[in-house]
C-alpha positions as CSV (number, residue, x, y, z in Angstrom):
1,X,85.2,183.7,294.2
2,X,86.3,180.1,295.2
3,X,87.4,179.8,298.8
4,X,90.3,177.3,299.1
5,X,90.2,175.4,302.3
6,X,93.0,173.1,303.6
7,X,90.9,170.0,302.8
8,X,90.3,171.2,299.2
9,X,93.9,172.1,298.7
10,X,95.1,168.7,300.0
11,X,92.6,166.9,297.7
12,X,93.6,169.0,294.7
13,X,97.3,168.4,295.4
14,X,96.7,164.6,295.7
15,X,94.8,164.6,292.4
16,X,97.5,166.4,290.6
17,X,100.2,164.2,292.0
18,X,98.1,161.1,291.0
19,X,97.9,162.4,287.4
20,X,101.6,162.9,287.4
21,X,102.1,159.4,288.6
22,X,99.9,158.1,285.9
23,X,101.8,159.9,283.2
24,X,105.0,158.4,284.4
25,X,103.7,154.9,283.8
26,X,104.5,155.1,280.1
27,X,108.3,154.9,279.7
28,X,109.3,157.1,276.8
29,X,112.3,155.2,275.8
30,X,110.8,151.7,276.0
31,X,111.3,149.6,272.8
32,X,109.6,146.4,271.8
33,X,111.5,143.2,272.7
34,X,112.3,141.1,269.6
35,X,110.7,137.6,269.7
36,X,114.2,136.1,269.6
37,X,115.0,137.8,273.0
38,X,111.7,137.2,274.8
39,X,111.6,135.0,277.9
40,X,110.0,132.0,276.2
41,X,113.4,130.8,275.2
42,X,113.6,132.8,272.0
43,X,115.0,131.6,268.8
44,X,115.1,133.2,265.4
45,X,112.0,135.3,264.8
46,X,111.8,134.3,261.1
47,X,111.8,130.7,262.1
48,X,108.7,131.3,264.3
49,X,106.6,132.0,261.2
50,X,108.3,129.7,258.6
51,X,106.6,126.5,257.4
52,X,106.5,123.7,255.0
53,X,103.1,122.7,253.6
54,X,102.5,119.0,253.6
55,X,100.8,117.1,250.8
56,X,97.5,117.8,252.6
57,X,98.4,121.5,253.0
58,X,99.0,121.3,256.7
59,X,101.7,123.8,257.8
60,X,104.6,122.2,259.7
61,X,107.9,123.6,261.2
62,X,111.1,121.6,261.2
63,X,109.3,118.3,260.7
64,X,110.9,115.1,261.9
65,X,109.3,113.3,259.0
66,X,107.7,114.5,255.8
67,X,105.9,112.8,253.0
68,X,107.6,113.7,249.7
69,X,105.6,112.0,247.1
70,X,102.4,110.0,247.3
71,X,101.8,109.2,243.6
72,X,102.1,105.6,242.7
73,X,104.1,104.7,245.8
74,X,105.0,106.3,249.1
75,X,108.3,108.2,249.6
76,X,108.9,109.8,253.0
77,X,111.7,111.5,254.8
78,X,112.4,110.2,258.2
79,X,114.6,111.2,261.2
80,X,115.1,114.7,259.9
81,X,117.5,117.0,261.9
82,X,117.2,120.6,260.7
83,X,119.6,123.6,260.8
84,X,119.0,127.1,259.4
85,X,115.2,127.0,259.7
86,X,113.7,130.4,258.7
87,X,116.8,131.3,256.5
88,X,116.6,131.3,252.7
89,X,117.9,127.7,252.7
90,X,117.3,125.4,255.5
91,X,119.1,122.0,255.5
92,X,118.4,118.6,257.2
93,X,119.9,115.2,257.2
94,X,117.8,112.1,257.4
95,X,116.6,109.0,255.6
96,X,114.5,108.7,252.5
97,X,112.2,105.6,252.7
98,X,110.7,104.6,249.3
99,X,108.0,102.0,249.5
100,X,107.0,100.8,246.0
101,X,105.1,97.8,247.1
102,X,101.7,97.3,245.5
103,X,98.6,95.9,247.1
104,X,99.8,92.5,246.0
105,X,103.1,92.9,247.7
106,X,105.2,93.3,244.6
107,X,107.9,95.9,244.7
108,X,110.4,96.9,247.3
109,X,111.2,99.2,250.2
110,X,114.4,101.1,249.8
111,X,115.9,103.5,252.4
112,X,119.1,105.5,252.2
113,X,120.6,108.6,253.9
114,X,119.9,112.0,252.3
115,X,120.6,115.7,252.7
116,X,117.5,117.8,252.3
117,X,117.5,121.5,251.3
118,X,114.4,123.6,251.4
119,X,114.5,126.9,249.6
120,X,112.6,129.5,247.6
121,X,110.7,131.2,250.5
122,X,107.3,132.7,249.6
123,X,106.3,135.5,251.9
124,X,102.6,135.5,252.7
125,X,100.7,138.0,254.8
126,X,101.4,136.3,258.1
127,X,103.7,133.4,257.3
128,X,106.4,132.3,254.9
129,X,106.7,128.9,253.3
130,X,109.5,127.1,251.5
131,X,108.4,126.2,248.0
132,X,111.3,124.0,246.8
133,X,112.8,120.8,248.3
134,X,116.0,119.2,247.0
135,X,117.1,115.7,248.0
136,X,120.6,114.5,247.6
137,X,121.6,110.9,248.4
138,X,124.6,110.8,250.7
139,X,125.2,107.0,250.7
140,X,123.6,103.6,250.6
141,X,121.9,101.7,247.8
142,X,119.4,104.0,246.1
143,X,117.6,101.1,244.4
144,X,117.5,102.9,241.1
145,X,116.4,106.3,242.5
146,X,118.3,109.3,241.2
147,X,121.1,110.8,243.3
148,X,119.5,114.2,243.3
149,X,115.8,115.2,243.0
150,X,113.9,118.4,243.2
151,X,110.3,118.9,244.2
152,X,108.0,121.9,244.0
153,X,106.1,122.3,247.3
154,X,102.8,124.0,247.9
155,X,103.2,127.4,249.4
156,X,101.2,130.3,250.8
157,X,99.8,132.9,248.5
158,X,102.4,135.7,248.1
159,X,101.5,138.8,250.1
160,X,100.5,141.8,247.9
161,X,103.1,144.5,247.4
162,X,103.1,147.2,250.0
163,X,101.6,150.5,248.9
164,X,102.6,153.9,250.0
165,X,99.3,155.6,251.1
166,X,101.0,158.9,251.6
167,X,102.6,158.9,248.2
168,X,106.0,159.2,249.8
169,X,108.9,157.8,247.9
170,X,107.2,158.0,244.6
171,X,108.5,160.1,241.8
172,X,106.4,163.0,240.9
């Protein structure tokens, strides 16, 4: 038979109280804090993982400038100010600068104000990217460029569809 001394009883009580204190460390009703409400200043959680892919496939968020087309001449968007980033359609205002000068100096540089709309989000495994860009001239001399243009953008690979490993929700 175990003889319980005052010292043993005190040690056993302290140990049990310590275990109780440890079990109280986990708060049963604690919920994760959304990214938009965290102390880092927040913002829209979707905006945190939404990107445009540049012509060199670099991901950028709310770029201040963006190269639209680098075929025979350079066309870039400058001084972009965005709203709605992370939503199905984000918009920006800025300036389109089209430089059609050749190496010999022939051609021209044209710049005019534009509205930019990015849309058609493609959801990847960890990020989403806009896959369409629409430019609409809002004034100025376009130098023969169309008033509205659409561009297909590179995007992430779409995430595979979610599967139901338990078979729940399937007819059967």
